[in-house]
C-alpha positions in Angstrom: 3.7 -7.6 -2.2 1.6 -5.4 0.1 -2.1 -4.7 0.3 -4.3 -2.2 2.2 -7.9 -1.1 2.3 -6.7 2.5 1.7 -6.0 3.6 -1.9 -4.0 6.6 -0.7 -1.7 4.4 1.3 -1.3 1.9 -1.6 -0.5 4.9 -3.9 2.3 6.0 -1.5 3.8 2.6 -1.7 3.6 2.7 -5.5 5.4 6.1 -5.5 8.2 4.4 -3.5 8.4 1.6 -6.1 6.9 -1.0 -3.8 4.3 -3.5 -5.1 1.0 -2.8 -3.4 -2.7 -2.9 -4.2 -6.1 -2.2 -2.6 -8.1 -5.1 -1.3 -10.2 -6.4 1.6 -8.5 -8.5 4.2 -11.5 -10.9 4.2 -10.9 -11.6 0.5 -7.4 -11.2 -0.8 -7.1 -11.7 -4.6 -4.1 -13.9 -4.4 -4.0 -17.6 -5.3 -4.3 -20.0 -2.5 -1.0 -21.6 -1.2 1.2 -19.1 -3.1 2.8 -17.2 -0.3 5.9 -18.2 1.7 4.9 -15.7 4.5 2.2 -13.3 5.4 2.3 -10.4 7.8 -0.8 -8.8 9.4 0.1 -5.8 11.5 -2.6 -3.7 13.3 -5.4 -4.9 11.0 -7.4 -7.7 12.7 -8.3 -5.5 15.7 -10.4 -3.3 13.4 -12.9 -6.1 12.6 -16.0 -5.8 14.8 -17.0 -9.5 15.5 -15.2 -12.6 16.6 -16.4 -14.3 13.4 -14.9 -11.7 11.1 -11.6 -11.6 13.1 -11.4 -15.4 12.7 -12.2 -15.1 9.0 -9.2 -12.8 8.5 -6.9 -15.4 10.1 -8.4 -18.1 7.8 -7.7 -15.9 4.8 -4.1 -15.5 5.9 -3.8 -19.3 6.3 -5.4 -19.8 2.8 -2.6 -17.7 1.2 0.2 -19.7 2.7 1.9 -22.7 1.2 2.4 -25.7 3.4 5.2 -24.9 5.8 4.7 -21.1 5.2 4.4 -18.8 8.2 2.3 -15.8 9.2 3.0 -13.1 11.8 0.0 -11.3 13.4 0.0 -8.2 15.6 -3.1 -6.8 17.4 -3.5 -4.1 20.0 -3.6 -5.6 23.6 -6.1 -4.8 26.3 -3.2 -5.2 28.7 -1.1 -2.0 28.3 0.5 -2.9 31.7 2.0 -6.4 31.6 4.3 -8.0 34.1 4.5 -4.8 36.0 5.8 -2.9 33.0 3.9 -0.1 31.2 3.8 -0.2 27.4 5.5 2.4 25.3 2.0 3.7 24.5 1.4 4.6 28.2 4.9 5.7 28.9 4.9 8.4 26.2 1.8 10.0 27.6 3.6 13.2 28.3 5.7 13.2 25.2 3.0 13.2 22.5 2.4 16.9 22.2 3.5 19.2 19.4 5.6 16.7 17.5 5.3 13.8 15.1 6.1 10.5 16.8 6.5 6.9 15.8 5.8 3.7 17.7 7.8 0.6 17.2 5.6 -2.4 16.4 7.3 -5.7 15.7 10.6 -4.0 14.6 8.8 -1.8 12.0 8.1 1.9 12.6 4.5 3.0 12.1 3.0 6.5 12.5 1.9 6.9 16.1 -1.4 8.2 14.8 -2.3 4.7 13.6 -2.1 3.4 17.2 -2.8 6.6 19.3 -6.2 7.8 20.2 -6.8 11.4 21.1 -9.1 12.7 23.8 -11.1 15.7 22.8 -13.9 17.9 24.1 -15.5 17.3 20.8 -15.9 13.6 21.3 -19.1 13.5 23.3 -20.5 16.4 21.2 -19.9 14.4 18.0 -21.6 11.3 19.5 -24.5 13.3 20.7 -24.9 15.1 17.3 -24.8 11.7 15.6 -27.7 10.5 17.8 -29.7 13.7 17.1 -29.2 13.2 13.4 -30.3 9.6 13.5 -33.3 10.6 15.7 -34.3 13.3 13.2 -34.3 10.6 10.5 -36.8 8.5 12.4 -34.3 6.1 14.0 -34.9 4.8 17.5 -32.6 7.0 19.6 -32.8 4.7 22.6 -31.5 1.7 20.7 -28.6 3.7 19.3 -27.8 5.2 22.7 -27.7 1.8 24.3 -25.3 0.5 21.6 -22.8 3.4 21.8 -19.2 2.4 22.2 -16.9 4.2 24.7 -14.5 6.8 23.2 -11.0 6.0 24.4 -8.9 8.7 26.1 -5.4 9.2 24.8 -2.5 7.4 26.6 -4.7 5.6 29.2 -5.4 2.0 30.0 -8.3 0.3 28.3 -11.5 -0.2 30.2 -13.4 -1.9 27.3 -12.4 -4.3 24.6 -14.6 -2.6 22.0 -14.1 1.1 21.7 -13.8 4.1 19.4 -10.5 5.9 18.7 -10.8 9.6 17.8 -9.0 10.7 14.6 -8.5 14.3 13.7 -8.4 14.9 10.0 -5.9 17.5 9.0 -7.1 19.5 6.0 -5.4 22.1 3.8 -3.7 22.2 0.5 -1.5 19.5 -0.8 2.2 20.1 -0.3 4.8 19.2 -2.8 5.7 15.5 -2.4 2.5 14.6 -0.6 0.4 11.9 -2.0 -2.9 12.7 -0.3 -4.9 15.9 0.1 -5.7 15.3 3.8 -3.5 13.6 6.4 -4.0 12.8 10.0 -2.7 15.4 12.5 -0.7 14.0 15.4 -3.1 13.3 18.2 -2.7 15.7 21.0 -0.9 18.3 18.9 -2.0 22.0 18.8 -3.1 21.5 15.2 -5.3 18.5 16.0 -7.0 20.5 18.8 -8.0 23.2 16.3 -9.2 20.9 13.6 -12.6 19.4 12.9 -14.3 17.1 12.4 -13.3 14.2 14.6 -13.8 10.8 13.2 -14.2 7.7 15.4 -12.4 4.5 14.3 -13.5 1.1 15.8 -11.0 -1.1 17.7 -11.3 -4.4 19.4 -8.4 -4.8 21.8 -7.4 -8.4 22.5 -7.1 -9.9 26.0 -4.3 -12.3 26.8 -4.7 -15.6 25.1 -7.6 -14.4 22.9 -5.7 -14.2 19.6 -3.8 -17.4 20.3 -7.1 -19.2 21.0 -8.6 -18.0 17.8 -5.6 -19.3 15.8 -5.6 -22.7 17.6 -9.3 -23.2 16.7 -8.1 -23.7 13.0 -7.0 -27.1 12.0 -4.9 -25.9 9.1 -2.3 -24.0 11.1 0.0 -24.5 14.1 0.9 -21.8 16.6 4.7 -21.6 16.6 5.0 -18.7 19.0 2.8 -16.4 21.0 4.1 -13.3 22.8 3.5 -9.8 24.1 5.4 -6.8 22.5 4.9 -3.2 23.6 1.2 -3.3 24.1 0.5 -5.8 21.3 -0.4 -9.5 21.3 1.5 -11.4 18.7 1.3 -14.8 17.1 3.5 -16.7 14.6 1.6 -19.4 12.7 2.7 -22.2 10.5 0.6 -23.6 7.7 0.1 -27.4 8.0 
């Protein structure tokens, strides 16, 4: 059984005859102790505080039966590890004019889910947002001081908390498509011509951070912790 915050993605699963529903990772409508295993891939790094990130891990643990296991993948701050560049950095010159996929934990996911895109519109969008807030009577200085950096495509991270630019591809719905708008491949010709640019929040994890959060819970045991192509990964067992 799968779940996601996006109705469109859940609908795609339904069209492929998979069992999926829409929910919030902080409150999954499944009975406690009813799952043999849970998988959380590229989810927890979107929560904006340490408390909320820990709460999502607690929710995974709640779903597991005693002896059940959970696998968690989050984006790593360290895109160069043990003198090896991640696939994310290596493919810097191969990301133009084509759809790509990045392998995360043995499962292929669209590269656009992990790949930010640098754009001349980034700073303009941020400045326009500040102007709009200022026009509405907000304190521009407070907003400016709290602005997060916008990440540049295929580069190392310089901040743990950042914004990833997403280009939304518009147009008419094609036969077989489940959604009216889809993300254009970052860096592609199409993405450069499209607007607006949306900024999605990420918290990239430093080495040991995810494992430490998991070890702070008394109800689980860390079976395994490892690095995989720019991601920090943990396997948990419910006690």
